[in-house]
C-alpha positions as CSV (number, residue, x, y, z in Angstrom):
1,M,20.1,3.6,-41.3
2,R,16.3,3.2,-41.9
3,L,16.7,-0.4,-43.3
4,I,18.6,-1.4,-40.2
5,S,16.7,0.5,-37.5
6,I,13.2,-0.5,-38.5
7,P,13.6,-4.3,-38.1
8,V,15.6,-3.8,-34.9
9,L,12.7,-1.7,-33.5
10,V,10.1,-4.3,-34.6
11,I,12.1,-7.1,-32.9
12,M,12.2,-5.0,-29.7
13,I,8.5,-4.3,-29.6
14,M,7.7,-8.0,-30.4
15,G,9.9,-9.1,-27.6
16,S,8.3,-6.6,-25.3
17,T,4.8,-8.0,-25.8
18,V,5.5,-11.7,-25.3
19,Y,5.4,-11.6,-21.5
20,S,2.6,-9.1,-20.9
21,Y,1.3,-9.1,-17.4
22,D,3.8,-11.8,-16.3
23,H,5.1,-11.4,-12.7
24,K,5.3,-7.7,-12.2
25,Y,8.3,-6.5,-10.1
26,A,10.3,-9.8,-10.4
27,A,14.0,-9.1,-9.7
28,E,13.1,-5.4,-9.2
29,F,16.6,-4.6,-7.8
30,L,17.6,-4.3,-11.5
31,S,15.4,-1.2,-11.9
32,I,17.2,0.9,-9.2
33,G,19.9,2.2,-11.6
34,V,23.6,2.5,-11.4
35,G,26.1,5.4,-11.6
36,A,25.8,8.6,-9.6
37,R,26.1,10.7,-12.8
38,A,23.2,9.0,-14.5
39,L,21.1,8.9,-11.3
40,A,21.6,12.6,-10.6
41,M,20.1,13.2,-14.1
42,G,17.0,11.2,-13.1
43,G,18.1,8.1,-14.9
44,A,17.7,9.7,-18.4
45,F,20.8,8.1,-19.8
46,T,19.7,5.7,-22.6
47,S,21.0,8.0,-25.4
48,I,24.1,9.1,-23.4
49,A,25.6,5.9,-21.9
50,D,29.2,7.1,-22.5
51,D,30.9,6.0,-19.2
52,A,31.6,2.8,-17.4
53,T,27.9,2.4,-16.5
54,A,27.0,2.1,-20.2
55,A,26.1,-1.6,-20.2
56,Y,23.4,-1.1,-17.7
57,W,21.6,1.8,-19.5
58,N,22.3,0.8,-23.1
59,P,24.9,-1.7,-24.1
60,A,25.3,0.0,-27.5
61,G,26.9,2.9,-25.5
62,L,30.0,0.9,-25.0
63,R,31.0,2.2,-28.5
64,A,30.9,5.8,-27.2
65,I,33.8,4.9,-24.8
66,H,37.2,5.3,-26.4
67,S,39.5,4.3,-23.6
68,R,39.5,1.4,-21.1
69,Q,37.5,2.3,-18.0
70,I,36.8,0.9,-14.6
71,G,33.7,2.2,-12.7
72,A,32.4,1.6,-9.2
73,M,29.4,2.9,-7.2
74,H,28.2,2.6,-3.7
75,A,24.7,3.6,-2.7
76,A,23.2,4.0,0.8
77,Q,19.5,3.6,0.0
78,F,16.9,4.9,2.4
79,A,19.2,6.0,5.2
80,N,21.6,3.1,4.7
81,E,18.9,0.4,5.1
82,I,19.8,-1.0,1.7
83,K,23.4,-1.3,0.4
84,Y,23.6,-1.2,-3.4
85,D,27.0,-1.6,-5.2
86,F,28.2,-1.7,-8.8
87,L,31.5,-2.5,-10.4
88,S,32.3,-2.6,-14.1
89,F,35.2,-2.8,-16.7
90,V,34.9,-1.6,-20.3
91,L,37.4,-2.6,-23.0
92,P,36.9,-0.8,-26.4
93,E,38.5,-2.0,-29.6
94,E,38.6,-0.4,-33.1
95,T,35.1,-1.5,-34.2
96,E,33.8,-3.4,-31.2
97,S,33.7,-3.1,-27.4
98,F,33.5,-5.5,-24.5
99,G,32.4,-5.1,-20.9
100,I,31.7,-6.9,-17.7
101,S,29.8,-5.6,-14.7
102,L,28.4,-6.7,-11.4
103,I,25.5,-5.4,-9.3
104,R,25.0,-6.4,-5.7
105,M,22.2,-5.4,-3.4
106,G,22.1,-6.4,0.3
107,I,19.5,-5.9,3.1
108,D,20.5,-7.1,6.6
109,D,18.6,-8.1,9.7
110,I,15.4,-9.2,8.1
111,P,13.0,-10.9,10.7
112,Y,12.5,-14.4,9.5
113,T,9.4,-15.9,11.3
114,E,9.0,-19.2,9.4
115,D,9.8,-21.2,12.6
116,A,8.3,-18.7,15.1
117,F,4.7,-18.9,14.0
118,Q,2.3,-20.4,16.7
119,D,-0.6,-22.1,14.9
120,W,-2.6,-22.4,18.1
121,G,-5.9,-20.9,16.9
122,L,-7.6,-17.7,17.9
123,D,-7.4,-18.5,21.6
124,N,-3.5,-18.7,21.3
125,I,-3.5,-21.5,23.8
126,P,-1.1,-24.4,23.0
127,P,-2.8,-27.8,22.3
128,G,-3.4,-29.8,25.5
129,E,-2.9,-26.9,27.9
130,D,-5.6,-25.6,30.3
131,G,-8.2,-23.6,28.5
132,D,-7.6,-25.1,25.1
133,T,-10.6,-27.0,23.6
134,E,-11.0,-29.1,20.5
135,D,-13.8,-26.8,19.2
136,D,-11.3,-24.7,17.2
137,D,-9.2,-27.7,15.8
138,Y,-9.0,-27.4,12.1
139,D,-10.4,-30.3,10.1
140,P,-11.1,-29.8,6.3
141,I,-14.3,-31.9,6.5
142,N,-15.7,-31.7,10.0
143,N,-14.5,-28.2,11.1
144,P,-13.2,-26.2,8.1
145,D,-13.6,-23.0,10.1
146,G,-11.2,-24.1,12.8
147,T,-8.2,-22.0,13.3
148,E,-5.8,-24.2,15.3
149,G,-3.5,-26.1,13.0
150,N,-4.9,-24.6,9.8
151,G,-1.5,-23.5,8.6
152,Q,-2.6,-19.8,8.4
153,W,-2.0,-16.9,10.7
154,D,-5.3,-15.9,12.4
155,P,-4.8,-12.5,14.0
156,Y,-6.9,-10.7,16.6
157,D,-10.0,-9.1,14.9
158,P,-11.3,-6.1,16.9
159,D,-14.4,-5.9,14.8
160,I,-15.7,-9.2,16.3
161,D,-17.5,-9.0,19.7
162,D,-15.6,-10.9,22.4
163,A,-12.7,-11.4,20.0
164,L,-10.1,-13.9,21.1
165,P,-6.4,-12.9,21.4
166,G,-5.4,-14.3,18.0
167,E,-2.3,-16.2,17.1
168,G,1.1,-14.9,17.9
169,I,4.8,-15.2,17.2
170,D,7.4,-16.7,19.5
171,E,9.9,-13.9,19.5
172,S,12.7,-16.2,20.8
173,K,12.4,-18.2,17.6
174,I,12.7,-15.2,15.2
175,E,15.8,-15.5,13.0
176,Y,17.4,-12.4,11.5
177,K,18.7,-13.1,8.0
178,S,20.1,-11.2,5.0
179,D,18.8,-10.8,1.5
180,V,21.4,-10.6,-1.2
181,E,20.6,-10.0,-4.9
182,M,23.3,-10.0,-7.6
183,A,23.6,-9.7,-11.4
184,L,26.7,-10.5,-13.4
185,T,26.6,-9.0,-17.0
186,L,28.8,-9.7,-20.0
187,S,28.4,-7.0,-22.7
188,Y,29.3,-6.6,-26.4
189,A,28.8,-3.7,-28.8
190,K,29.9,-3.0,-32.4
191,D,29.5,-0.5,-35.2
192,A,26.5,-1.5,-37.3
193,A,26.6,1.4,-39.8
194,P,27.9,5.0,-39.9
195,N,26.8,6.7,-36.7
196,L,24.9,3.6,-35.6
197,Y,25.9,1.4,-32.7
198,V,24.3,-1.8,-31.4
199,G,24.9,-3.9,-28.3
200,I,23.8,-6.9,-26.3
201,N,24.1,-8.0,-22.6
202,A,23.9,-11.5,-21.3
203,K,23.2,-11.5,-17.6
204,I,23.1,-14.1,-14.8
205,L,20.9,-13.3,-11.7
206,R,21.1,-14.7,-8.2
207,Q,19.0,-14.0,-5.1
208,G,18.9,-15.6,-1.7
209,I,17.8,-15.2,1.9
210,G,19.9,-16.7,4.6
211,E,23.2,-16.6,6.4
212,K,25.9,-14.5,4.9
213,N,29.2,-15.9,3.7
214,L,32.1,-14.4,1.7
215,L,30.5,-14.8,-1.7
216,G,26.9,-13.8,-0.7
217,L,24.7,-16.3,1.1
218,Q,24.3,-19.9,2.2
219,S,20.6,-20.5,2.0
220,D,17.9,-22.9,1.1
221,D,15.8,-20.0,-0.3
222,S,17.6,-19.0,-3.5
223,M,16.9,-18.0,-7.1
224,F,18.9,-18.1,-10.3
225,G,18.0,-16.4,-13.6
226,F,19.3,-15.7,-17.0
227,G,18.4,-13.1,-19.6
228,F,19.5,-10.6,-22.4
229,D,19.3,-6.9,-23.0
230,L,19.5,-5.3,-26.5
231,G,20.5,-1.7,-27.3
232,A,21.0,0.7,-30.2
233,M,22.3,4.3,-30.4
234,Y,22.2,6.6,-33.5
235,Y,24.1,9.9,-33.8
236,V,21.6,12.1,-35.8
237,K,24.1,14.9,-35.5
238,P,27.3,15.1,-33.4
239,W,25.3,17.0,-30.8
240,W,22.0,15.0,-31.1
241,V,21.7,11.3,-30.2
242,V,18.8,9.0,-30.0
243,G,18.9,5.6,-28.2
244,A,16.8,2.5,-27.5
245,S,17.4,-0.2,-25.0
246,L,15.2,-3.3,-24.5
247,H,15.9,-4.7,-21.0
248,D,15.1,-8.4,-20.5
249,A,14.5,-8.7,-24.2
250,F,13.0,-12.1,-24.3
251,G,11.8,-12.3,-20.8
252,T,14.3,-13.1,-18.1
253,L,13.5,-16.5,-16.5
254,L,13.9,-16.7,-12.7
255,V,13.9,-20.2,-11.1
256,W,13.7,-20.7,-7.3
257,N,15.1,-23.8,-5.6
258,N,11.6,-24.9,-4.6
259,G,10.6,-25.1,-8.3
260,T,8.7,-21.7,-8.5
261,K,9.4,-19.8,-11.7
262,N,9.0,-16.1,-12.4
263,T,9.6,-14.1,-15.6
264,R,11.0,-10.6,-15.5
265,A,9.0,-8.9,-18.3
266,P,10.8,-6.8,-21.0
267,M,11.0,-3.0,-20.7
268,L,11.7,-0.7,-23.6
269,K,13.6,2.5,-22.9
270,L,13.7,5.3,-25.5
271,G,16.0,8.2,-25.1
272,N,16.9,11.5,-26.7
273,S,19.8,13.8,-25.8
274,V,21.4,17.0,-27.0
275,R,24.8,18.6,-26.2
276,L,25.5,22.4,-26.6
277,S,28.7,24.3,-26.0
278,A,29.3,28.0,-25.1
279,M,32.2,30.2,-23.9
280,N,34.6,28.8,-26.4
281,E,33.7,25.3,-25.4
282,Q,34.5,25.9,-21.8
283,L,30.9,25.4,-20.8
284,D,28.9,22.3,-22.0
285,L,25.2,21.6,-21.5
286,L,23.8,18.1,-21.8
287,A,20.0,17.6,-21.7
288,A,18.2,14.3,-22.0
289,V,14.7,12.8,-21.8
290,D,13.8,9.1,-21.5
291,F,10.6,7.1,-21.8
292,D,10.4,3.8,-19.8
293,I,7.7,1.7,-21.6
294,R,6.4,-1.6,-20.0
295,F,3.9,-4.2,-21.1
296,E,2.9,-5.8,-17.8
297,G,-0.1,-3.9,-16.7
298,R,1.3,-1.7,-14.0
299,E,-1.6,0.7,-14.4
300,T,-1.6,3.3,-11.5
301,A,1.9,2.2,-10.5
302,S,3.1,4.2,-13.5
303,Q,2.7,7.8,-14.7
304,F,0.7,6.8,-17.8
305,S,-1.1,3.6,-18.7
306,A,-3.4,2.1,-21.3
307,G,-4.3,-1.5,-20.9
308,A,-1.2,-3.6,-20.6
309,M,1.1,-0.7,-21.6
310,S,2.5,1.8,-19.2
311,A,5.0,4.6,-19.4
312,D,7.2,6.7,-17.1
313,I,9.2,9.8,-18.0
314,R,12.7,10.7,-16.8
315,A,14.6,13.9,-17.6
316,G,17.9,15.4,-16.6
317,T,20.5,18.0,-17.4
318,E,24.3,18.3,-16.8
319,L,26.3,21.6,-16.8
320,L,30.0,20.9,-17.3
321,Y,32.6,23.6,-16.8
322,R,36.0,23.2,-18.5
323,K,35.5,19.4,-18.7
324,A,36.2,19.2,-15.0
325,I,33.3,20.4,-12.7
326,A,29.7,19.2,-13.3
327,L,26.4,20.2,-11.7
328,R,23.4,18.0,-12.4
329,I,19.6,18.0,-11.8
330,G,16.8,15.7,-12.9
331,V,13.4,14.2,-12.3
332,E,12.5,10.5,-11.9
333,P,9.2,8.7,-11.4
334,S,8.0,8.8,-7.8
335,S,6.1,6.1,-5.8
336,R,3.8,8.9,-4.7
337,D,0.3,8.9,-6.3
338,E,-0.7,12.2,-7.9
339,E,-4.4,11.7,-8.7
340,P,-5.8,11.5,-11.3
341,Y,-2.5,11.4,-13.3
342,G,-0.8,8.4,-11.6
343,R,2.7,8.8,-10.2
344,A,4.4,12.2,-9.7
345,W,8.2,12.9,-9.9
346,N,11.1,13.0,-7.5
347,M,13.8,15.5,-7.9
348,T,17.4,14.3,-8.2
349,L,20.6,16.4,-7.7
350,G,24.3,15.8,-8.1
351,A,27.8,17.0,-8.8
352,G,30.9,15.7,-10.4
353,L,34.7,16.3,-10.4
354,H,37.0,15.2,-13.2
355,I,40.7,15.3,-12.4
356,H,43.1,13.8,-14.9
357,R,42.0,10.2,-15.3
358,V,39.7,10.1,-12.3
359,Q,36.0,10.9,-12.2
360,L,34.2,11.4,-8.9
361,D,30.4,11.8,-8.9
362,Y,27.7,12.2,-6.2
363,A,23.9,12.0,-6.5
364,L,21.1,12.6,-4.0
365,S,17.4,11.5,-4.4
366,Q,14.5,11.7,-2.0
367,H,11.6,9.4,-1.4
368,P,8.0,10.5,-0.4
369,V,8.0,7.9,2.5
370,F,11.6,6.7,3.3
371,D,14.7,8.7,3.9
372,E,16.9,10.0,1.1
373,S,19.4,8.0,-0.9
374,H,23.0,8.9,-1.4
375,R,25.1,7.5,-4.3
376,V,28.8,7.9,-4.9
377,S,30.6,6.8,-8.0
378,L,34.3,6.5,-8.9
379,G,35.6,6.1,-12.4
380,F,39.1,5.5,-13.8
381,V,40.2,6.0,-17.4
382,M,43.1,3.7,-18.2
């Protein structure tokens, strides 16, 4: 175990540092999380990952699944402003497992003002009309301070005496478009040693803004990306599991159709979980803690930071009665600042019902600014 886990950990950390500070928040939809069960536990699922959402949290967890499973989730984020969906299939074999999953996030009715911008200068009078003068015509040599035709939005500035109206937007030319972001993931896991599982994801990303069609979008503004995730899980005891997952292990390259390139930087997730039973195994308690470690200089946007490194903590518990009824509670990093300690926590809640081969889960989380988010998951054991 030690001979195997040490080089794996070294490779993970080396991969994490390659893209330090490179394009924070690229393809951030991948950070939202999947599965109502995991999200009700604050996303502390790296060392659990034992259901159809395993590939997202830790691909090694596919080996903790012993029957074929189908999983699906729908989330109404921020009072249904954002629609977030997940679908997966897991196929376990004797010493290895396979999986495929799809994430889709959609936001509708986004005002698109690219063709509605009126570059008429601070006086907001069209060229050639009464009242318009050549004094504010932009010229990089003769009039670099000119605002008409400079290609920038020049708004009204109330701090300037006798301020002009400022440039505006032609509302009749505003287009309302949709943003669709998707990730298709192929997963593989195997037994590496007694009580040790390892796994890998290969994922293809796609994002675009434009008109909707059956498969997503028809748009000139689009992005494609490709990357890998690595994972490991070790059963220290039957009731004690530790896990590690390196998301975007070598930096996930994102290429836009206009030639712009971004890199989604690696994130290392470390998890620890314990399971306890009582009442002749009619009552089970599962508790977990995760550490999300990034190397991209998020500073005060994280709970703890030092230079390029930052960390956030997640924690959650699940109380399961007779393998059928579950209650869950957890904490996840909040976007609210809690000076001088960085970000605070949001509380998460949820419940689950397991009937025969069907698993139904619900999760609720709140946001300090936006409305709450509701997630519903459905799983089938085949």
